[in-house]
C-alpha positions in Angstrom: -4.8 -225.0 228.9 -6.8 -222.9 231.3 -6.1 -219.9 233.5 -6.0 -220.7 237.2 -9.5 -220.6 238.8 -8.2 -218.7 241.8 -8.7 -215.0 240.9 -5.8 -214.0 243.1 -3.4 -216.3 241.2 -4.8 -215.3 237.8 -4.8 -211.6 238.5 -1.1 -211.8 239.5 -0.1 -213.2 236.1 1.7 -211.0 233.6 -1.2 -211.0 231.2 -3.7 -208.3 230.0 -7.0 -207.8 231.9 -9.8 -209.7 230.2 -13.1 -207.8 229.8 -15.1 -210.2 227.7 -15.7 -212.2 224.5 -18.2 -210.9 221.9 -19.3 -213.5 219.4 -20.8 -212.3 216.1 -22.1 -214.1 213.0 -18.8 -213.5 211.1 -16.2 -212.8 213.8 -15.5 -213.0 217.5 -13.6 -210.4 219.5 -11.8 -210.7 222.7 -11.6 -207.4 224.6 -8.5 -207.0 226.8 -6.6 -204.1 228.4 -4.0 -202.3 226.3 -0.6 -203.4 227.7 1.7 -201.4 225.5 3.9 -202.1 222.5 6.1 -205.2 221.7 9.4 -205.1 223.6 11.4 -204.9 220.4 10.0 -201.3 220.0 12.2 -200.4 222.9 15.8 -201.1 221.6 17.5 -199.1 224.3 15.8 -201.2 227.0 15.7 -204.6 225.2 18.2 -206.5 227.3 16.3 -205.5 230.5 12.9 -206.3 228.9 14.1 -209.7 227.7 15.1 -210.5 231.3 11.6 -209.3 232.4 10.1 -211.5 229.7 12.0 -214.5 231.1 10.6 -213.8 234.6 7.1 -213.3 233.2 7.2 -216.7 231.4 8.5 -218.4 234.5 5.5 -216.9 236.5 3.1 -218.3 233.9 4.8 -221.7 233.9 4.6 -221.9 237.7 0.9 -221.3 237.4 0.6 -224.2 235.0 0.5 -222.3 231.8 2.8 -223.3 229.0 3.3 -220.5 226.5 3.2 -221.9 223.0 4.5 -218.9 221.0 7.4 -217.3 222.8 8.4 -214.2 220.8 9.2 -210.6 221.3 6.1 -209.6 219.3 4.0 -211.4 222.0 5.7 -209.7 224.9 4.5 -206.1 225.4 5.7 -203.3 227.6 3.6 -200.4 228.9 6.5 -198.3 230.3 6.2 -200.1 233.7 5.4 -203.8 233.3 6.0 -206.5 230.8 2.9 -208.6 229.8 2.6 -211.8 227.8 0.0 -211.9 225.1 -1.1 -214.6 222.6 0.0 -217.4 224.9 -2.4 -220.2 223.9 
């Protein structure tokens, strides 16, 4: 699975911005934008956020990305937008 090569397509996906991969001797770190907290931290908005999660997953699937671990803990909300994380 790979992200689309077209930057316009990739940047429109509901995923965090990727800043880089740092590889060390004992660990590797992916640096991405902070996209908020898991949607289950917003119980008063959960139904609406689950609908947004469904839309985000559909957008990823239409770009050829099959999310392997669909879970509320992997869907985050920043107060404005829902993002999918840990989708490989």
